[in-house]
C-alpha beads as a LAMMPS data file, in Angstrom:
LAMMPS data file: protein, C-alpha beads

416 atoms
415 bonds

1 atom types
1 bond types

-500.0 500.0 xlo xhi
-500.0 500.0 ylo yhi
-500.0 500.0 zlo zhi

Masses

1 110.0

Atoms # bond

1 1 1 129.833 -359.775 244.911
2 1 1 129.028 -359.202 241.243
3 1 1 126.294 -361.408 239.856
4 1 1 126.499 -362.697 236.291
5 1 1 124.472 -359.806 234.864
6 1 1 126.709 -357.148 236.442
7 1 1 129.796 -359.038 235.302
8 1 1 128.465 -358.996 231.739
9 1 1 127.770 -355.268 231.997
10 1 1 131.290 -354.594 233.245
11 1 1 132.878 -356.696 230.505
12 1 1 130.798 -354.881 227.896
13 1 1 132.000 -351.490 229.150
14 1 1 135.612 -352.688 229.146
15 1 1 135.244 -353.990 225.583
16 1 1 133.701 -350.703 224.448
17 1 1 136.704 -348.819 225.779
18 1 1 139.136 -351.284 224.208
19 1 1 137.720 -350.511 220.775
20 1 1 138.960 -346.938 221.246
21 1 1 142.356 -348.244 222.341
22 1 1 142.840 -349.698 218.860
23 1 1 143.204 -346.095 217.700
24 1 1 146.449 -345.770 219.674
25 1 1 144.728 -343.976 222.551
26 1 1 146.775 -344.567 225.708
27 1 1 144.266 -342.708 227.880
28 1 1 141.686 -345.457 227.315
29 1 1 143.671 -347.847 229.514
30 1 1 143.652 -345.317 232.354
31 1 1 139.881 -345.130 231.973
32 1 1 139.645 -348.930 232.152
33 1 1 141.618 -349.314 235.403
34 1 1 139.682 -346.418 236.962
35 1 1 136.411 -348.081 235.926
36 1 1 137.479 -351.408 237.429
37 1 1 138.511 -349.819 240.719
38 1 1 135.238 -347.946 241.014
39 1 1 132.945 -350.799 239.970
40 1 1 134.762 -353.565 241.840
41 1 1 135.551 -351.301 244.813
42 1 1 139.154 -352.419 244.997
43 1 1 142.267 -350.622 246.241
44 1 1 144.126 -350.394 242.948
45 1 1 144.473 -351.675 239.413
46 1 1 147.102 -351.534 236.677
47 1 1 147.888 -352.655 233.138
48 1 1 151.447 -353.355 232.039
49 1 1 152.802 -353.878 228.540
50 1 1 155.884 -355.831 227.473
51 1 1 158.412 -353.490 225.881
52 1 1 160.255 -356.295 224.063
53 1 1 159.130 -359.523 222.485
54 1 1 158.905 -362.412 224.912
55 1 1 157.955 -360.239 227.884
56 1 1 161.494 -358.983 228.492
57 1 1 161.134 -355.461 229.814
58 1 1 157.975 -353.851 231.121
59 1 1 156.196 -350.523 231.040
60 1 1 153.182 -349.494 233.095
61 1 1 150.521 -348.457 230.628
62 1 1 147.895 -347.462 233.204
63 1 1 147.495 -347.287 236.987
64 1 1 144.713 -346.226 239.324
65 1 1 144.652 -346.173 243.113
66 1 1 141.570 -345.547 245.225
67 1 1 141.554 -342.641 247.654
68 1 1 142.452 -344.750 250.691
69 1 1 145.702 -343.650 252.375
70 1 1 148.191 -346.505 252.582
71 1 1 151.254 -346.966 254.769
72 1 1 153.245 -348.275 251.802
73 1 1 153.796 -347.384 248.166
74 1 1 151.288 -349.339 246.097
75 1 1 152.972 -348.388 242.770
76 1 1 156.206 -349.993 244.007
77 1 1 154.422 -353.170 245.089
78 1 1 152.568 -353.162 241.790
79 1 1 155.883 -353.004 239.941
80 1 1 157.184 -355.999 241.920
81 1 1 154.072 -358.050 241.175
82 1 1 154.200 -357.299 237.450
83 1 1 157.940 -358.015 237.362
84 1 1 157.364 -361.463 238.889
85 1 1 154.787 -362.322 236.232
86 1 1 156.995 -361.033 233.411
87 1 1 159.928 -363.012 234.809
88 1 1 158.111 -366.291 235.482
89 1 1 155.418 -366.097 232.799
90 1 1 152.727 -367.335 235.200
91 1 1 149.851 -365.647 236.980
92 1 1 150.129 -364.551 240.590
93 1 1 147.425 -364.846 243.256
94 1 1 148.380 -363.932 246.824
95 1 1 145.593 -363.778 249.386
96 1 1 147.933 -361.982 251.775
97 1 1 151.158 -360.498 250.428
98 1 1 152.518 -360.140 253.969
99 1 1 153.306 -363.855 253.868
100 1 1 155.364 -363.587 250.669
101 1 1 159.061 -362.697 250.815
102 1 1 158.834 -360.671 247.601
103 1 1 156.636 -358.046 249.269
104 1 1 158.431 -357.292 252.510
105 1 1 157.870 -353.553 251.968
106 1 1 154.174 -353.822 252.888
107 1 1 153.710 -353.207 256.608
108 1 1 150.050 -354.238 256.739
109 1 1 148.967 -357.857 256.527
110 1 1 145.653 -357.278 254.791
111 1 1 146.638 -356.677 251.154
112 1 1 145.616 -359.109 248.440
113 1 1 146.758 -359.187 244.810
114 1 1 146.000 -361.064 241.634
115 1 1 148.276 -360.460 238.648
116 1 1 147.012 -361.972 235.416
117 1 1 149.390 -362.644 232.484
118 1 1 148.092 -361.272 229.185
119 1 1 149.243 -363.775 226.565
120 1 1 148.662 -363.806 222.844
121 1 1 149.095 -367.488 222.047
122 1 1 152.335 -368.228 223.914
123 1 1 153.730 -364.685 223.883
124 1 1 153.463 -362.671 227.093
125 1 1 152.435 -359.190 225.969
126 1 1 151.293 -357.675 229.263
127 1 1 150.122 -358.050 232.858
128 1 1 146.861 -357.013 234.520
129 1 1 146.920 -356.422 238.299
130 1 1 144.153 -355.971 240.870
131 1 1 144.874 -355.000 244.491
132 1 1 142.437 -355.114 247.395
133 1 1 141.987 -355.454 251.143
134 1 1 141.740 -359.186 251.808
135 1 1 139.561 -358.652 254.889
136 1 1 136.742 -357.212 252.763
137 1 1 135.809 -360.531 251.145
138 1 1 135.369 -364.161 252.134
139 1 1 137.617 -366.825 250.679
140 1 1 134.864 -367.907 248.258
141 1 1 134.283 -364.317 247.172
142 1 1 137.990 -363.970 246.442
143 1 1 137.896 -367.161 244.363
144 1 1 134.960 -365.782 242.363
145 1 1 136.801 -362.501 242.094
146 1 1 139.833 -364.230 240.549
147 1 1 137.504 -365.782 237.977
148 1 1 136.181 -362.327 237.054
149 1 1 139.723 -360.959 236.816
150 1 1 140.549 -363.742 234.366
151 1 1 137.549 -362.825 232.200
152 1 1 138.558 -359.167 232.184
153 1 1 142.148 -360.223 231.498
154 1 1 141.041 -362.238 228.483
155 1 1 139.386 -359.164 226.976
156 1 1 142.398 -357.019 227.853
157 1 1 144.667 -359.483 226.057
158 1 1 142.790 -358.997 222.792
159 1 1 142.623 -355.245 223.266
160 1 1 146.296 -354.931 224.184
161 1 1 147.352 -357.049 221.216
162 1 1 145.341 -354.866 218.822
163 1 1 146.730 -351.755 220.497
164 1 1 150.299 -352.994 220.024
165 1 1 149.656 -353.893 216.394
166 1 1 148.165 -350.464 215.712
167 1 1 150.972 -348.722 217.594
168 1 1 153.641 -350.580 215.629
169 1 1 151.929 -349.868 212.309
170 1 1 151.432 -346.249 213.319
171 1 1 155.088 -346.015 214.336
172 1 1 156.196 -347.341 210.938
173 1 1 153.924 -344.832 209.217
174 1 1 155.326 -341.985 211.317
175 1 1 158.902 -343.074 210.589
176 1 1 158.141 -343.172 206.864
177 1 1 156.522 -339.730 206.983
178 1 1 159.490 -338.439 208.973
179 1 1 161.896 -339.737 206.341
180 1 1 159.835 -338.134 203.569
181 1 1 159.650 -334.794 205.373
182 1 1 163.366 -334.904 206.155
183 1 1 164.145 -335.582 202.491
184 1 1 161.992 -332.638 201.398
185 1 1 163.672 -330.391 203.944
186 1 1 167.152 -331.549 202.928
187 1 1 166.425 -330.980 199.240
188 1 1 165.288 -327.420 199.965
189 1 1 168.361 -326.398 201.948
190 1 1 171.289 -324.731 200.102
191 1 1 173.721 -327.305 198.664
192 1 1 176.257 -324.881 197.200
193 1 1 176.747 -321.371 198.495
194 1 1 177.121 -318.434 196.096
195 1 1 180.631 -317.073 195.695
196 1 1 181.057 -313.327 196.097
197 1 1 184.352 -311.522 196.416
198 1 1 184.893 -309.812 199.747
199 1 1 182.631 -311.985 201.902
200 1 1 182.535 -315.446 203.434
201 1 1 179.376 -317.478 203.992
202 1 1 178.505 -320.382 206.260
203 1 1 175.289 -322.344 206.822
204 1 1 174.243 -325.301 208.940
205 1 1 171.055 -327.135 209.832
206 1 1 170.929 -329.470 212.827
207 1 1 167.847 -331.672 212.497
208 1 1 165.828 -332.709 215.528
209 1 1 164.036 -336.067 215.764
210 1 1 160.869 -334.347 214.611
211 1 1 161.134 -332.486 211.330
212 1 1 160.325 -328.844 211.903
213 1 1 159.596 -326.136 209.392
214 1 1 162.968 -324.386 209.254
215 1 1 163.561 -322.696 205.907
216 1 1 166.791 -321.238 204.534
217 1 1 167.705 -320.077 201.053
218 1 1 170.777 -318.188 199.828
219 1 1 171.036 -317.083 196.217
220 1 1 172.319 -314.445 193.810
221 1 1 169.862 -312.070 192.194
222 1 1 170.049 -310.947 188.573
223 1 1 172.341 -308.063 189.586
224 1 1 174.645 -310.362 191.578
225 1 1 173.357 -309.143 194.890
226 1 1 173.151 -311.742 197.646
227 1 1 169.701 -312.783 198.858
228 1 1 169.321 -314.508 202.232
229 1 1 165.885 -315.774 203.243
230 1 1 165.289 -317.563 206.530
231 1 1 162.051 -318.565 208.186
232 1 1 160.095 -321.074 210.212
233 1 1 156.813 -322.720 209.252
234 1 1 154.385 -323.483 212.073
235 1 1 154.066 -327.218 212.671
236 1 1 156.167 -330.282 211.963
237 1 1 156.403 -333.215 209.592
238 1 1 155.305 -333.371 205.972
239 1 1 152.829 -330.431 206.168
240 1 1 155.563 -328.108 207.474
241 1 1 158.017 -329.359 204.837
242 1 1 155.509 -328.734 202.039
243 1 1 154.763 -325.216 203.262
244 1 1 158.499 -324.625 203.428
245 1 1 158.744 -325.643 199.755
246 1 1 155.919 -323.280 198.804
247 1 1 157.561 -320.448 200.747
248 1 1 160.839 -321.021 198.916
249 1 1 159.162 -320.906 195.501
250 1 1 157.219 -317.755 196.391
251 1 1 160.331 -316.083 197.811
252 1 1 162.525 -316.917 194.815
253 1 1 159.850 -315.647 192.427
254 1 1 159.429 -312.383 194.338
255 1 1 163.178 -311.735 194.702
256 1 1 164.580 -312.714 191.311
257 1 1 164.516 -309.194 189.796
258 1 1 166.370 -307.495 192.675
259 1 1 163.078 -306.592 194.307
260 1 1 163.488 -304.575 197.483
261 1 1 163.114 -306.811 200.560
262 1 1 159.918 -305.224 201.904
263 1 1 158.222 -305.500 198.512
264 1 1 159.353 -309.104 198.085
265 1 1 158.056 -310.096 201.541
266 1 1 154.749 -308.336 200.839
267 1 1 154.424 -310.309 197.602
268 1 1 155.130 -313.593 199.395
269 1 1 152.401 -312.788 201.908
270 1 1 149.941 -311.958 199.121
271 1 1 150.629 -315.282 197.401
272 1 1 150.493 -317.500 200.506
273 1 1 147.925 -315.669 202.646
274 1 1 144.730 -317.253 201.223
275 1 1 145.868 -320.834 201.873
276 1 1 147.737 -320.138 205.112
277 1 1 144.868 -318.229 206.709
278 1 1 142.334 -320.862 205.671
279 1 1 144.343 -323.571 207.429
280 1 1 145.306 -321.445 210.430
281 1 1 149.032 -321.674 209.670
282 1 1 151.636 -318.936 209.702
283 1 1 155.227 -318.571 208.528
284 1 1 157.967 -316.361 209.921
285 1 1 160.202 -314.925 207.214
286 1 1 163.179 -312.599 207.102
287 1 1 164.623 -311.564 203.765
288 1 1 167.934 -309.705 203.518
289 1 1 169.587 -308.341 200.380
290 1 1 173.330 -307.664 200.480
291 1 1 174.941 -305.331 197.941
292 1 1 178.644 -306.281 197.718
293 1 1 179.523 -303.104 195.832
294 1 1 178.606 -300.630 198.574
295 1 1 178.421 -303.163 201.457
296 1 1 174.811 -302.408 202.401
297 1 1 172.428 -304.945 203.873
298 1 1 168.726 -304.206 203.391
299 1 1 166.173 -306.399 205.127
300 1 1 162.490 -306.861 205.870
301 1 1 161.039 -309.003 208.636
302 1 1 157.747 -310.901 208.863
303 1 1 157.723 -312.059 212.470
304 1 1 161.119 -313.771 212.443
305 1 1 163.872 -313.447 215.031
306 1 1 166.128 -310.425 214.409
307 1 1 169.596 -311.223 213.018
308 1 1 172.576 -310.456 215.236
309 1 1 175.171 -307.986 213.925
310 1 1 178.727 -308.055 215.249
311 1 1 180.524 -304.748 214.699
312 1 1 184.277 -305.206 214.339
313 1 1 184.908 -301.556 215.186
314 1 1 183.129 -301.634 218.556
315 1 1 183.475 -305.379 219.250
316 1 1 179.798 -305.413 220.226
317 1 1 176.774 -307.409 219.068
318 1 1 173.420 -305.783 218.357
319 1 1 170.109 -307.171 217.052
320 1 1 168.789 -305.835 213.746
321 1 1 165.314 -305.059 215.025
322 1 1 162.380 -304.639 212.662
323 1 1 158.820 -305.699 213.399
324 1 1 156.345 -307.198 210.966
325 1 1 153.345 -309.549 210.986
326 1 1 153.756 -313.249 210.216
327 1 1 153.254 -314.398 206.640
328 1 1 149.620 -315.460 206.579
329 1 1 148.735 -313.194 209.504
330 1 1 147.411 -310.025 207.832
331 1 1 145.976 -309.803 204.336
332 1 1 147.572 -307.228 201.992
333 1 1 150.149 -306.377 204.647
334 1 1 152.719 -303.753 203.614
335 1 1 156.045 -304.582 205.230
336 1 1 158.785 -302.180 206.292
337 1 1 162.406 -302.053 205.228
338 1 1 165.568 -301.249 207.134
339 1 1 169.258 -301.393 206.366
340 1 1 172.815 -301.117 207.640
341 1 1 176.167 -300.420 206.025
342 1 1 178.735 -303.081 206.841
343 1 1 182.485 -302.759 207.221
344 1 1 185.390 -305.158 207.073
345 1 1 185.146 -307.692 209.897
346 1 1 181.414 -307.189 210.478
347 1 1 179.371 -310.376 210.902
348 1 1 175.644 -311.032 210.563
349 1 1 174.151 -314.171 212.127
350 1 1 170.756 -315.389 210.894
351 1 1 169.105 -318.164 212.922
352 1 1 165.872 -319.940 213.830
353 1 1 164.365 -320.266 217.297
354 1 1 165.815 -323.745 217.799
355 1 1 169.173 -322.084 218.528
356 1 1 168.202 -319.732 221.336
357 1 1 165.648 -322.209 222.750
358 1 1 168.115 -325.121 222.901
359 1 1 167.970 -326.678 226.381
360 1 1 170.529 -328.244 228.668
361 1 1 169.876 -330.919 231.294
362 1 1 168.848 -328.226 233.793
363 1 1 166.083 -327.112 231.383
364 1 1 167.857 -323.790 230.823
365 1 1 167.684 -322.187 227.385
366 1 1 170.799 -321.019 225.571
367 1 1 169.231 -317.581 225.012
368 1 1 170.079 -314.608 222.790
369 1 1 172.636 -313.109 225.177
370 1 1 174.694 -316.304 225.229
371 1 1 174.530 -316.580 221.430
372 1 1 175.754 -312.976 221.143
373 1 1 178.587 -313.778 223.541
374 1 1 179.597 -316.830 221.492
375 1 1 179.457 -314.831 218.260
376 1 1 181.725 -312.192 219.768
377 1 1 184.256 -314.744 221.005
378 1 1 184.518 -316.394 217.563
379 1 1 184.593 -313.234 215.449
380 1 1 188.177 -313.691 214.213
381 1 1 187.248 -316.719 212.102
382 1 1 185.639 -316.844 208.672
383 1 1 181.916 -317.550 208.327
384 1 1 182.197 -321.317 207.920
385 1 1 184.542 -321.613 210.902
386 1 1 182.240 -319.430 212.991
387 1 1 179.397 -321.852 212.259
388 1 1 181.576 -324.823 213.238
389 1 1 182.638 -323.229 216.495
390 1 1 179.096 -322.151 217.362
391 1 1 177.964 -325.762 216.905
392 1 1 180.746 -326.975 219.213
393 1 1 179.808 -324.367 221.824
394 1 1 176.157 -325.329 221.473
395 1 1 177.006 -328.996 222.032
396 1 1 178.961 -328.150 225.164
397 1 1 175.941 -326.277 226.500
398 1 1 173.256 -328.872 225.695
399 1 1 175.307 -332.014 226.350
400 1 1 173.277 -335.139 225.611
401 1 1 169.947 -333.424 226.234
402 1 1 167.373 -334.256 223.555
403 1 1 166.434 -331.299 221.331
404 1 1 162.893 -331.102 219.941
405 1 1 163.358 -328.386 217.320
406 1 1 165.571 -327.992 214.275
407 1 1 168.397 -325.460 214.464
408 1 1 169.309 -323.473 211.356
409 1 1 172.176 -320.973 211.117
410 1 1 173.582 -318.730 208.403
411 1 1 176.567 -316.405 208.777
412 1 1 177.650 -313.572 206.494
413 1 1 181.049 -312.002 207.184
414 1 1 182.606 -309.067 205.351
415 1 1 186.234 -310.044 204.738
416 1 1 187.409 -307.080 202.627

Bonds

1 1 1 2
2 1 2 3
3 1 3 4
4 1 4 5
5 1 5 6
6 1 6 7
7 1 7 8
8 1 8 9
9 1 9 10
10 1 10 11
11 1 11 12
12 1 12 13
13 1 13 14
14 1 14 15
15 1 15 16
16 1 16 17
17 1 17 18
18 1 18 19
19 1 19 20
20 1 20 21
21 1 21 22
22 1 22 23
23 1 23 24
24 1 24 25
25 1 25 26
26 1 26 27
27 1 27 28
28 1 28 29
29 1 29 30
30 1 30 31
31 1 31 32
32 1 32 33
33 1 33 34
34 1 34 35
35 1 35 36
36 1 36 37
37 1 37 38
38 1 38 39
39 1 39 40
40 1 40 41
41 1 41 42
42 1 42 43
43 1 43 44
44 1 44 45
45 1 45 46
46 1 46 47
47 1 47 48
48 1 48 49
49 1 49 50
50 1 50 51
51 1 51 52
52 1 52 53
53 1 53 54
54 1 54 55
55 1 55 56
56 1 56 57
57 1 57 58
58 1 58 59
59 1 59 60
60 1 60 61
61 1 61 62
62 1 62 63
63 1 63 64
64 1 64 65
65 1 65 66
66 1 66 67
67 1 67 68
68 1 68 69
69 1 69 70
70 1 70 71
71 1 71 72
72 1 72 73
73 1 73 74
74 1 74 75
75 1 75 76
76 1 76 77
77 1 77 78
78 1 78 79
79 1 79 80
80 1 80 81
81 1 81 82
82 1 82 83
83 1 83 84
84 1 84 85
85 1 85 86
86 1 86 87
87 1 87 88
88 1 88 89
89 1 89 90
90 1 90 91
91 1 91 92
92 1 92 93
93 1 93 94
94 1 94 95
95 1 95 96
96 1 96 97
97 1 97 98
98 1 98 99
99 1 99 100
100 1 100 101
101 1 101 102
102 1 102 103
103 1 103 104
104 1 104 105
105 1 105 106
106 1 106 107
107 1 107 108
108 1 108 109
109 1 109 110
110 1 110 111
111 1 111 112
112 1 112 113
113 1 113 114
114 1 114 115
115 1 115 116
116 1 116 117
117 1 117 118
118 1 118 119
119 1 119 120
120 1 120 121
121 1 121 122
122 1 122 123
123 1 123 124
124 1 124 125
125 1 125 126
126 1 126 127
127 1 127 128
128 1 128 129
129 1 129 130
130 1 130 131
131 1 131 132
132 1 132 133
133 1 133 134
134 1 134 135
135 1 135 136
136 1 136 137
137 1 137 138
138 1 138 139
139 1 139 140
140 1 140 141
141 1 141 142
142 1 142 143
143 1 143 144
144 1 144 145
145 1 145 146
146 1 146 147
147 1 147 148
148 1 148 149
149 1 149 150
150 1 150 151
151 1 151 152
152 1 152 153
153 1 153 154
154 1 154 155
155 1 155 156
156 1 156 157
157 1 157 158
158 1 158 159
159 1 159 160
160 1 160 161
161 1 161 162
162 1 162 163
163 1 163 164
164 1 164 165
165 1 165 166
166 1 166 167
167 1 167 168
168 1 168 169
169 1 169 170
170 1 170 171
171 1 171 172
172 1 172 173
173 1 173 174
174 1 174 175
175 1 175 176
176 1 176 177
177 1 177 178
178 1 178 179
179 1 179 180
180 1 180 181
181 1 181 182
182 1 182 183
183 1 183 184
184 1 184 185
185 1 185 186
186 1 186 187
187 1 187 188
188 1 188 189
189 1 189 190
190 1 190 191
191 1 191 192
192 1 192 193
193 1 193 194
194 1 194 195
195 1 195 196
196 1 196 197
197 1 197 198
198 1 198 199
199 1 199 200
200 1 200 201
201 1 201 202
202 1 202 203
203 1 203 204
204 1 204 205
205 1 205 206
206 1 206 207
207 1 207 208
208 1 208 209
209 1 209 210
210 1 210 211
211 1 211 212
212 1 212 213
213 1 213 214
214 1 214 215
215 1 215 216
216 1 216 217
217 1 217 218
218 1 218 219
219 1 219 220
220 1 220 221
221 1 221 222
222 1 222 223
223 1 223 224
224 1 224 225
225 1 225 226
226 1 226 227
227 1 227 228
228 1 228 229
229 1 229 230
230 1 230 231
231 1 231 232
232 1 232 233
233 1 233 234
234 1 234 235
235 1 235 236
236 1 236 237
237 1 237 238
238 1 238 239
239 1 239 240
240 1 240 241
241 1 241 242
242 1 242 243
243 1 243 244
244 1 244 245
245 1 245 246
246 1 246 247
247 1 247 248
248 1 248 249
249 1 249 250
250 1 250 251
251 1 251 252
252 1 252 253
253 1 253 254
254 1 254 255
255 1 255 256
256 1 256 257
257 1 257 258
258 1 258 259
259 1 259 260
260 1 260 261
261 1 261 262
262 1 262 263
263 1 263 264
264 1 264 265
265 1 265 266
266 1 266 267
267 1 267 268
268 1 268 269
269 1 269 270
270 1 270 271
271 1 271 272
272 1 272 273
273 1 273 274
274 1 274 275
275 1 275 276
276 1 276 277
277 1 277 278
278 1 278 279
279 1 279 280
280 1 280 281
281 1 281 282
282 1 282 283
283 1 283 284
284 1 284 285
285 1 285 286
286 1 286 287
287 1 287 288
288 1 288 289
289 1 289 290
290 1 290 291
291 1 291 292
292 1 292 293
293 1 293 294
294 1 294 295
295 1 295 296
296 1 296 297
297 1 297 298
298 1 298 299
299 1 299 300
300 1 300 301
301 1 301 302
302 1 302 303
303 1 303 304
304 1 304 305
305 1 305 306
306 1 306 307
307 1 307 308
308 1 308 309
309 1 309 310
310 1 310 311
311 1 311 312
312 1 312 313
313 1 313 314
314 1 314 315
315 1 315 316
316 1 316 317
317 1 317 318
318 1 318 319
319 1 319 320
320 1 320 321
321 1 321 322
322 1 322 323
323 1 323 324
324 1 324 325
325 1 325 326
326 1 326 327
327 1 327 328
328 1 328 329
329 1 329 330
330 1 330 331
331 1 331 332
332 1 332 333
333 1 333 334
334 1 334 335
335 1 335 336
336 1 336 337
337 1 337 338
338 1 338 339
339 1 339 340
340 1 340 341
341 1 341 342
342 1 342 343
343 1 343 344
344 1 344 345
345 1 345 346
346 1 346 347
347 1 347 348
348 1 348 349
349 1 349 350
350 1 350 351
351 1 351 352
352 1 352 353
353 1 353 354
354 1 354 355
355 1 355 356
356 1 356 357
357 1 357 358
358 1 358 359
359 1 359 360
360 1 360 361
361 1 361 362
362 1 362 363
363 1 363 364
364 1 364 365
365 1 365 366
366 1 366 367
367 1 367 368
368 1 368 369
369 1 369 370
370 1 370 371
371 1 371 372
372 1 372 373
373 1 373 374
374 1 374 375
375 1 375 376
376 1 376 377
377 1 377 378
378 1 378 379
379 1 379 380
380 1 380 381
381 1 381 382
382 1 382 383
383 1 383 384
384 1 384 385
385 1 385 386
386 1 386 387
387 1 387 388
388 1 388 389
389 1 389 390
390 1 390 391
391 1 391 392
392 1 392 393
393 1 393 394
394 1 394 395
395 1 395 396
396 1 396 397
397 1 397 398
398 1 398 399
399 1 399 400
400 1 400 401
401 1 401 402
402 1 402 403
403 1 403 404
404 1 404 405
405 1 405 406
406 1 406 407
407 1 407 408
408 1 408 409
409 1 409 410
410 1 410 411
411 1 411 412
412 1 412 413
413 1 413 414
414 1 414 415
415 1 415 416
């Protein structure tokens, strides 16, 4: 059994790890239970945390089981032991769980457990469990062992309390940053769409829980041509939102004098490249310029997804392919230009990757082919209605499955 010196050494190592846990490092608790199992030579160890104030609700923060093969599921027994402590608020010491009606699942009669309640003042904030073979130690050794578990539990209580405090403060900070980033993103999205005779326009952004870097801007140039810029900034949160703002300013500046799309995109890259490359960030960007007088759409692409073009004459959907390096990827990059002439009934869908990568409960992506199919089936509607119906179709595909990326759509339809 551990002498006092070895106990002190073990407690010191546990305390050293707990200091790291104050930095919201969940992995530290896994290191602690692994350390305890190895040093104490026990069967298993776990740390549980209360998910609600007062110990109502529990979550296993860390678990480690030694390599011994067991004829029962130790994680399940561990859950039962922790649940009893959370329910009753008292510690649990069973020298042989076979004799307790709460642990009828265990087939062997040699398993011993001590579950220590981690309380901050009177509040139960967690549970610390140790499992072992009761035949390995004498009764006195087990009594001494319980005393050591209590000492470790006392240190874990302080560490777990600090961890919870840091986690809560960190959560509040993240929520505040999320709100700030969302506000920046919202302010940058088009509020009023330009009005041009002969076309209809529709836009929509579906925010995910994490703010991504989706960027969309629709504006009229000095010659009353329609500019559509769409892109995606690498990363999430406030940094992505700020880069999105810088991209919008650079794009508007480059495009205001009816600059050809490939020249405008090249200028944006020249402006943003020094800072983007230094920070290892890139931006996808597609800029399209629609001339309502001759119904031509010119575009240049810097690594963004190709728009989808529905042809009313053929009733088919085709991607407007054009390759180009990301903004921030190649210094002094000269981008290419391409174009198409549109006819009455033609539709162009611009989108970010959140659309085609949307998942359903089976972890299947929506995909480009399905989006093209949905665009085709809704082609009789105007641009705004097409957006609405695409969103409905998207919801039917994803169901309640949580999406992790923003989805941004823009539709241009030639009506006359």
